Backbone as CSV, one residue per row, in Angstrom:
resi,resn,N_x,N_y,N_z,CA_x,CA_y,CA_z,C_x,C_y,C_z
1,MET,0.835,-1.189,0.000,0.000,0.000,0.000,0.876,1.248,0.000
2,LYS,0.532,2.188,-0.852,1.286,3.437,-0.936,1.020,4.294,0.305
3,ILE,2.083,4.733,0.963,1.933,5.649,2.090,1.641,7.029,1.518
4,LYS,0.547,7.597,1.959,0.134,8.908,1.465,0.777,9.978,2.330
5,ASN,1.619,10.803,1.714,2.394,11.782,2.469,1.749,13.166,2.513
6,ASN,0.648,13.344,1.818,-0.115,14.590,1.909,-1.388,14.318,2.691
7,ILE,-1.874,15.335,3.371,-3.157,15.258,4.052,-4.044,16.336,3.446
8,ALA,-5.201,15.936,2.937,-6.162,16.883,2.366,-7.353,17.000,3.302
9,LEU,-7.680,18.222,3.687,-8.860,18.456,4.502,-9.991,18.911,3.597
10,ILE,-11.112,18.190,3.690,-12.285,18.526,2.896,-13.464,18.769,3.835
11,GLY,-14.478,19.425,3.313,-15.689,19.682,4.074,-16.368,20.924,3.528
12,PHE,-17.552,21.164,4.009,-18.351,22.287,3.527,-17.759,23.603,4.007
13,MET,-18.105,24.691,3.316,-17.650,26.012,3.759,-18.105,26.225,5.199
14,GLY,-17.196,26.748,6.013,-17.514,26.989,7.412,-17.217,25.814,8.329
15,ALA,-16.734,24.707,7.774,-16.444,23.520,8.592,-15.204,23.703,9.469
16,GLY,-14.361,24.686,9.128,-13.146,24.928,9.899,-11.883,24.435,9.232
17,LYS,-11.961,24.129,7.940,-10.797,23.572,7.230,-9.577,24.481,7.315
18,SER,-9.766,25.773,7.092,-8.621,26.693,7.097,-7.982,26.796,8.475
19,SER,-8.801,26.942,9.501,-8.265,27.051,10.868,-7.600,25.757,11.312
20,VAL,-8.256,24.640,11.058,-7.716,23.345,11.469,-6.457,23.007,10.678
21,SER,-6.458,23.271,9.370,-5.278,22.934,8.565,-4.066,23.758,8.987
22,LYS,-4.287,25.012,9.360,-3.175,25.867,9.826,-2.566,25.286,11.107
23,LEU,-3.409,24.978,12.058,-2.926,24.416,13.320,-2.302,23.036,13.105
24,LEU,-2.926,22.218,12.278,-2.408,20.876,12.004,-1.036,20.933,11.333
25,SER,-0.849,21.880,10.409,0.461,21.990,9.743,1.550,22.358,10.751
26,GLU,1.210,23.210,11.705,2.177,23.581,12.747,2.497,22.369,13.623
27,ARG,1.469,21.634,14.006,1.649,20.497,14.910,2.404,19.348,14.254
28,LEU,2.173,19.135,12.959,2.806,18.009,12.265,4.080,18.406,11.520
29,GLY,4.359,19.703,11.450,5.557,20.163,10.745,5.478,19.955,9.243
30,LYS,4.267,20.055,8.699,4.077,19.918,7.254,3.723,21.286,6.668
31,THR,4.036,21.460,5.396,3.743,22.707,4.695,2.233,22.842,4.499
32,LEU,1.718,24.029,4.749,0.303,24.305,4.541,0.100,24.949,3.175
33,VAL,-0.832,24.395,2.405,-1.227,25.004,1.136,-2.746,25.037,1.066
34,SER,-3.256,26.095,0.488,-4.692,26.250,0.316,-4.994,26.281,-1.174
35,THR,-5.934,25.443,-1.604,-6.283,25.452,-3.029,-6.819,26.833,-3.416
36,ASP,-7.643,27.430,-2.568,-8.196,28.754,-2.880,-7.093,29.808,-2.987
37,ALA,-6.145,29.795,-2.051,-5.054,30.778,-2.092,-4.195,30.596,-3.348
38,CYS,-3.952,29.337,-3.732,-3.183,29.078,-4.958,-3.913,29.629,-6.182
39,ILE,-5.225,29.439,-6.223,-6.015,29.949,-7.349,-5.967,31.473,-7.383
40,GLU,-6.131,32.109,-6.234,-6.087,33.570,-6.172,-4.736,34.100,-6.651
41,THR,-3.654,33.421,-6.256,-2.317,33.834,-6.681,-2.158,33.691,-8.193
42,ARG,-2.560,32.550,-8.728,-2.436,32.318,-10.173,-3.264,33.301,-10.991
43,GLU,-4.455,33.590,-10.529,-5.382,34.434,-11.280,-5.195,35.921,-10.998
44,GLY,-4.570,36.248,-9.867,-4.449,37.648,-9.481,-5.795,38.259,-9.119
45,LEU,-6.728,37.407,-8.713,-8.081,37.844,-8.356,-8.541,37.089,-7.114
46,SER,-9.474,37.691,-6.381,-10.073,36.998,-5.251,-11.022,35.920,-5.777
47,ILE,-11.350,34.974,-4.923,-12.288,33.914,-5.313,-13.623,34.533,-5.728
48,ILE,-14.088,35.485,-4.946,-15.372,36.156,-5.268,-15.293,36.791,-6.660
49,SER,-14.185,37.455,-6.983,-14.026,38.094,-8.301,-13.983,37.056,-9.415
50,ILE,-13.328,35.944,-9.173,-13.270,34.880,-10.182,-14.680,34.368,-10.470
51,PHE,-15.452,34.116,-9.417,-16.833,33.658,-9.602,-17.641,34.684,-10.390
52,LYS,-17.489,35.962,-10.036,-18.277,37.012,-10.696,-17.850,37.230,-12.146
53,GLU,-16.533,37.261,-12.379,-16.020,37.624,-13.703,-15.910,36.439,-14.665
54,LYS,-15.600,35.254,-14.131,-15.320,34.120,-15.012,-16.257,32.938,-14.803
55,GLY,-16.993,32.940,-13.702,-17.972,31.891,-13.454,-17.442,30.728,-12.642
56,GLU,-18.394,29.966,-12.105,-18.031,28.838,-11.255,-17.326,27.732,-12.031
57,ASP,-17.738,27.473,-13.268,-17.098,26.401,-14.037,-15.612,26.691,-14.253
58,TYR,-15.290,27.940,-14.582,-13.885,28.330,-14.748,-13.127,28.101,-13.435
59,PHE,-13.746,28.532,-12.328,-13.120,28.347,-11.020,-12.854,26.868,-10.757
60,ARG,-13.822,26.010,-11.043,-13.664,24.567,-10.793,-12.548,23.979,-11.656
61,GLN,-12.399,24.483,-12.892,-11.294,24.028,-13.750,-9.949,24.408,-13.126
62,MET,-9.864,25.650,-12.638,-8.625,26.096,-11.988,-8.338,25.262,-10.731
63,GLU,-9.379,24.971,-9.981,-9.249,24.181,-8.759,-8.664,22.800,-9.084
64,SER,-9.133,22.193,-10.162,-8.621,20.884,-10.573,-7.150,20.965,-10.967
65,ARG,-6.785,22.006,-11.708,-5.374,22.177,-12.108,-4.472,22.361,-10.896
66,VAL,-4.924,23.185,-9.956,-4.143,23.420,-8.736,-3.978,22.120,-7.958
67,LEU,-5.050,21.359,-7.821,-4.969,20.090,-7.094,-3.990,19.139,-7.772
68,GLU,-4.023,19.072,-9.096,-3.070,18.225,-9.822,-1.641,18.619,-9.485
69,ASP,-1.360,19.919,-9.515,-0.010,20.404,-9.201,0.385,20.076,-7.766
70,LEU,-0.533,20.289,-6.833,-0.230,20.030,-5.426,0.011,18.548,-5.168
71,CYS,-0.699,17.690,-5.870,-0.553,16.246,-5.664,0.759,15.702,-6.215
72,ARG,1.487,16.491,-6.969,2.809,16.087,-7.461,3.874,16.268,-6.373
73,GLN,3.512,16.971,-5.315,4.431,17.234,-4.206,4.019,16.383,-3.014
74,SER,4.841,16.426,-1.959,4.501,15.651,-0.769,4.812,16.448,0.491
75,GLY,4.354,15.928,1.615,4.617,16.563,2.905,3.772,17.787,3.169
76,GLN,2.554,17.815,2.629,1.712,19.005,2.734,0.402,18.725,3.466
77,ILE,-0.121,19.768,4.070,-1.501,19.794,4.524,-2.215,20.641,3.480
78,ILE,-3.178,20.064,2.777,-3.882,20.783,1.715,-5.276,21.155,2.209
79,ASP,-5.493,22.460,2.327,-6.782,23.022,2.724,-7.596,23.176,1.437
80,CYS,-8.551,22.276,1.236,-9.315,22.236,-0.011,-10.571,23.092,0.071
81,GLY,-10.915,23.709,-1.044,-12.172,24.432,-1.137,-13.332,23.468,-0.958
82,GLY,-14.446,23.977,-0.445,-15.592,23.141,-0.123,-16.184,22.374,-1.293
83,GLY,-16.024,22.898,-2.515,-16.614,22.254,-3.677,-15.668,21.379,-4.472
84,ILE,-14.476,21.159,-3.951,-13.474,20.390,-4.701,-13.959,18.975,-5.003
85,VAL,-14.874,18.478,-4.199,-15.387,17.111,-4.382,-16.388,16.996,-5.527
86,MET,-16.762,18.113,-6.125,-17.782,18.107,-7.176,-17.308,17.478,-8.483
87,ARG,-16.009,17.391,-8.674,-15.465,16.804,-9.905,-14.830,15.450,-9.598
88,PRO,-15.333,14.375,-10.222,-14.792,13.034,-9.956,-13.269,12.912,-10.103
89,PRO,-12.630,13.560,-11.095,-11.168,13.435,-11.170,-10.459,13.969,-9.914
90,ASN,-11.051,14.982,-9.286,-10.455,15.507,-8.049,-10.504,14.459,-6.945
91,LEU,-11.622,13.754,-6.867,-11.744,12.701,-5.851,-10.692,11.627,-6.063
92,SER,-10.514,11.223,-7.309,-9.514,10.194,-7.626,-8.111,10.665,-7.271
93,LEU,-7.795,11.888,-7.637,-6.470,12.451,-7.338,-6.207,12.488,-5.840
94,MET,-7.191,12.961,-5.088,-7.013,13.050,-3.637,-6.874,11.667,-3.020
95,ARG,-7.714,10.730,-3.439,-7.672,9.381,-2.863,-6.327,8.699,-3.151
96,LEU,-5.757,8.973,-4.315,-4.491,8.363,-4.700,-3.288,8.998,-3.995
97,ASN,-3.330,10.311,-3.797,-2.148,11.048,-3.342,-2.232,11.647,-1.942
98,CYS,-3.385,11.544,-1.302,-3.569,12.193,-0.009,-4.338,11.305,0.955
99,LEU,-4.064,11.479,2.206,-4.939,10.958,3.227,-6.034,12.020,3.352
100,VAL,-7.259,11.653,3.077,-8.350,12.630,3.005,-9.119,12.627,4.323
101,ILE,-9.180,13.808,4.935,-9.893,13.978,6.197,-11.086,14.882,5.965
102,TYR,-12.249,14.346,6.248,-13.493,15.092,6.093,-13.876,15.704,7.438
103,LEU,-13.949,17.032,7.476,-14.426,17.729,8.666,-15.938,17.877,8.532
104,GLU,-16.640,17.076,9.290,-18.095,17.020,9.204,-18.699,18.004,10.204
105,SER,-19.609,18.831,9.705,-20.254,19.835,10.549,-21.760,19.774,10.382
106,ARG,-22.452,20.049,11.446,-23.909,20.109,11.410,-24.346,21.398,10.713
107,PRO,-25.473,21.355,10.018,-25.958,22.557,9.325,-26.095,23.770,10.242
108,GLU,-26.577,23.575,11.452,-26.740,24.711,12.370,-25.393,25.302,12.784
109,ASP,-24.362,24.450,12.887,-23.016,24.947,13.200,-22.464,25.758,12.029
110,LEU,-22.681,25.257,10.822,-22.222,25.969,9.622,-22.897,27.329,9.518
111,GLU,-24.191,27.351,9.740,-24.929,28.613,9.661,-24.388,29.622,10.672
112,ALA,-24.132,29.176,11.891,-23.613,30.070,12.928,-22.232,30.604,12.555
113,ARG,-21.393,29.753,11.961,-20.034,30.179,11.586,-20.025,31.097,10.372
114,LEU,-20.974,30.901,9.468,-20.981,31.642,8.200,-21.770,32.947,8.237
115,LYS,-22.604,33.144,9.240,-23.546,34.258,9.196,-22.899,35.632,9.058
116,ASN,-21.667,35.795,9.494,-20.997,37.097,9.389,-19.987,37.181,8.256
117,HIS,-19.943,36.146,7.416,-18.996,36.135,6.299,-19.627,36.736,5.051
118,THR,-18.893,37.601,4.407,-19.379,38.197,3.155,-18.504,37.793,1.974
119,ASN,-17.479,36.984,2.221,-16.517,36.644,1.169,-16.698,35.232,0.625
120,ARG,-17.880,34.674,0.752,-18.145,33.319,0.261,-19.059,33.410,-0.951
121,PRO,-18.569,33.050,-2.128,-19.380,33.237,-3.337,-20.655,32.395,-3.377
122,LEU,-20.686,31.275,-2.701,-21.866,30.419,-2.760,-22.711,30.477,-1.487
123,TYR,-22.412,31.448,-0.598,-23.185,31.566,0.634,-23.834,32.938,0.721
124,ASN,-25.097,32.906,1.074,-25.840,34.132,1.304,-26.771,33.831,2.472
125,ALA,-26.623,34.579,3.562,-27.387,34.298,4.778,-28.893,34.267,4.534
126,GLU,-29.358,35.042,3.552,-30.796,35.057,3.261,-31.239,33.794,2.520
127,ARG,-30.292,33.032,2.020,-30.616,31.837,1.229,-30.153,30.565,1.928
128,LEU,-30.518,30.433,3.175,-30.128,29.257,3.949,-30.594,27.965,3.275
129,ASP,-31.788,27.994,2.680,-32.302,26.802,2.012,-31.391,26.354,0.875
130,LYS,-30.818,27.318,0.160,-29.881,27.003,-0.929,-28.620,26.333,-0.359
131,MET,-28.114,26.871,0.756,-26.930,26.297,1.385,-27.206,24.859,1.826
132,LEU,-28.379,24.621,2.411,-28.707,23.278,2.878,-28.805,22.290,1.721
133,LYS,-29.343,22.725,0.587,-29.419,21.852,-0.594,-28.020,21.556,-1.142
134,LEU,-27.175,22.571,-1.150,-25.794,22.395,-1.610,-25.061,21.413,-0.691
135,LEU,-25.221,21.591,0.613,-24.599,20.688,1.575,-25.109,19.266,1.362
136,GLU,-26.399,19.116,1.212,-27.002,17.795,1.014,-26.454,17.115,-0.246
137,SER,-26.256,17.896,-1.302,-25.743,17.316,-2.550,-24.276,16.885,-2.427
138,ARG,-23.539,17.540,-1.545,-22.112,17.228,-1.389,-21.830,16.150,-0.350
139,LEU,-22.734,15.935,0.586,-22.479,14.980,1.674,-22.009,13.613,1.190
140,PRO,-22.691,12.994,0.213,-22.215,11.672,-0.229,-20.803,11.724,-0.825
141,LEU,-20.468,12.840,-1.450,-19.133,12.983,-2.048,-18.060,13.122,-0.968
142,TYR,-18.344,13.931,0.050,-17.392,14.064,1.161,-17.164,12.706,1.819
143,ARG,-18.251,12.014,2.076,-18.159,10.725,2.774,-17.423,9.684,1.939
144,ALA,-17.664,9.686,0.638,-17.000,8.724,-0.247,-15.504,9.000,-0.369
145,ALA,-15.124,10.266,-0.310,-13.718,10.633,-0.474,-12.893,10.399,0.784
146,ALA,-13.541,10.405,1.940,-12.821,10.451,3.215,-12.185,9.128,3.615
147,ASP,-10.925,9.225,4.029,-10.262,8.119,4.719,-10.626,8.185,6.205
148,ILE,-10.758,9.420,6.686,-11.059,9.681,8.098,-12.134,10.770,8.143
149,THR,-13.132,10.601,9.000,-14.157,11.627,9.207,-14.082,12.086,10.651
150,ILE,-14.061,13.406,10.825,-13.999,14.008,12.155,-15.178,14.967,12.295
151,SER,-15.977,14.771,13.312,-17.059,15.721,13.594,-16.465,16.939,14.284
152,THR,-16.893,18.127,13.850,-16.392,19.365,14.459,-17.386,19.937,15.472
153,HIS,-18.498,19.258,15.683,-19.555,19.779,16.559,-19.062,19.970,17.993
154,ASN,-19.216,21.188,18.481,-18.847,21.561,19.856,-17.373,21.298,20.176
155,LYS,-16.499,21.407,19.168,-15.070,21.188,19.389,-14.276,22.410,18.942
156,SER,-13.227,22.708,19.678,-12.295,23.763,19.282,-11.363,23.219,18.205
157,CYS,-10.632,24.108,17.564,-9.632,23.670,16.572,-8.611,22.736,17.209
158,HIS,-8.218,23.047,18.427,-7.245,22.204,19.122,-7.805,20.801,19.355
159,GLU,-9.060,20.718,19.750,-9.676,19.409,19.975,-9.795,18.628,18.672
160,VAL,-10.150,19.310,17.594,-10.246,18.649,16.288,-8.866,18.138,15.869
161,CYS,-7.837,18.957,16.048,-6.473,18.539,15.684,-6.011,17.352,16.523
162,GLU,-6.321,17.364,17.802,-5.952,16.230,18.655,-6.625,14.949,18.170
163,GLU,-7.897,15.057,17.805,-8.611,13.893,17.297,-8.014,13.422,15.969
164,ILE,-7.644,14.364,15.115,-7.006,14.007,13.846,-5.687,13.285,14.113
165,GLU,-4.889,13.826,15.023,-3.606,13.185,15.333,-3.804,11.764,15.867
166,ASP,-4.810,11.573,16.706,-5.115,10.222,17.203,-5.483,9.299,16.041
167,LYS,-6.343,9.777,15.151,-6.777,8.985,13.993,-5.604,8.699,13.055
168,LEU,-4.684,9.673,12.901,-3.513,9.466,12.054,-2.637,8.350,12.601
169,ARG,-2.465,8.326,13.915,-1.675,7.248,14.542,-2.348,5.897,14.284
170,GLU,-3.671,5.836,14.466,-4.406,4.590,14.200,-4.245,4.181,12.730
171,TYR,-4.390,5.146,11.838,-4.290,4.885,10.416,-2.906,4.350,10.044
172,GLU,-1.866,4.995,10.585,-0.498,4.548,10.314,-0.255,3.148,10.842
173,ASN,-0.827,2.814,12.006,-0.639,1.481,12.568,-1.325,0.402,11.736
174,THR,-2.462,0.742,11.119,-3.161,-0.248,10.312,-2.671,-0.284,8.866
175,SER,-2.046,0.816,8.409,-1.589,0.895,7.021,-0.139,0.510,6.861
176,GLY,0.627,0.665,7.917,2.055,0.469,7.803,2.420,-0.947,7.909
């Protein structure tokens, strides 16, 4: 079995991927990369601007290219955008090259975390029903992609990272 030297964090917007991946990279001594930040750097535009000016399909194409590039490297914590699971080739790439950790969050937790955010192209507080449908459509994809699932409900970033580290030790013992 191939030892996967990258860790990809997936989950819905507001699940805590960015905060957890930052802390996890510090704790594990791995390089932190964000698919969204890589796209913004390549495009010279914010994610919101890319969605507005070029559309979601263009953004998803860029996301796939960035993931391909990141999967050629190792020793990284990859903070993935919430919709990265929407394209089957992305799932295959992550499963082959990364240990995939799904940060699972309850809809009410996501709503509470997102309510003050204005920089999410697919979130609008007035359209909670749209967010719930989007989450529902992605749940099977997150679950199918995950090697490890961690619930973030009522947990701090530190608690989530501790649980991830415990699961990583278990995973290494069964995979090695």
